[in-house]
C-alpha positions as CSV (number, residue, x, y, z in Angstrom):
1,M,0.0,0.0,0.0
2,I,1.3,3.5,-0.9
3,V,1.3,6.0,2.0
4,N,1.9,9.5,0.6
5,D,1.2,11.6,3.8
6,I,4.0,12.0,6.2
7,Y,1.6,12.4,9.1
8,E,-0.1,9.1,8.3
9,M,3.3,7.4,8.1
10,E,4.3,8.9,11.4
11,R,1.1,7.5,12.9
12,I,1.9,4.0,11.4
13,V,5.4,4.0,12.8
14,A,4.3,5.2,16.2
15,N,1.8,2.3,16.4
16,N,4.2,-0.4,15.4
17,D,7.2,-1.3,17.6
18,K,9.0,-3.0,14.8
19,L,9.0,0.2,12.6
20,H,11.6,2.9,13.0
21,W,12.6,6.1,11.2
22,N,16.0,6.5,9.6
23,N,15.9,10.0,8.1
24,Y,12.9,9.7,5.8
25,D,13.2,6.0,5.2
26,V,11.3,3.5,7.4
27,W,13.0,0.4,8.8
28,L,11.3,-2.8,9.8
29,L,13.5,-4.5,12.4
30,E,12.7,-8.1,13.3
31,K,14.8,-9.8,16.0
32,Q,16.6,-12.9,14.8
33,S,19.7,-14.5,16.3
34,S,20.9,-15.9,12.9
35,A,20.7,-12.4,11.3
36,D,24.5,-12.1,11.6
37,L,24.7,-14.5,8.6
38,L,22.5,-12.4,6.4
39,S,23.3,-9.4,4.2
40,N,20.4,-7.4,5.7
41,G,21.3,-8.3,9.3
42,V,22.1,-5.5,11.6
43,Y,23.5,-5.5,15.2
44,I,21.8,-3.0,17.5
45,D,22.2,-2.7,21.2
46,G,23.5,-6.3,21.7
47,D,20.9,-8.0,19.5
48,W,20.8,-9.1,15.8
49,Y,17.9,-8.0,13.6
50,I,16.8,-8.5,10.0
51,R,16.3,-5.1,8.5
52,T,13.9,-4.3,5.7
53,I,14.0,-0.8,4.4
54,F,11.0,1.1,3.0
55,P,12.6,4.2,1.3
56,V,10.6,7.3,0.6
57,E,9.9,7.4,-3.1
58,K,8.3,9.9,-5.5
59,N,4.8,8.7,-4.5
60,G,5.5,8.1,-0.8
61,W,6.2,4.9,1.1
62,N,5.2,1.5,-0.2
63,I,4.7,-0.7,2.8
64,P,2.8,-3.9,3.3
65,E,-0.7,-3.6,4.7
66,K,0.0,-6.1,7.5
67,L,2.4,-3.5,9.1
68,M,-0.3,-0.9,9.3
69,K,-2.2,-0.6,12.6
């Protein structure tokens, strides 16, 4: 689903603990101990996460509906 309003995207990120801002991009961080073996694995505060990036594009953010609360 395309979200083209920053205020709506801020609401979505605020209501989902797995979503985080990185500048204007939105990150989905899912904790997984084997993420150190993956190219999209990131180490944050002592834990490994799988990171999925939803960059802001010309039309807004394209994020899956299952992440919208």
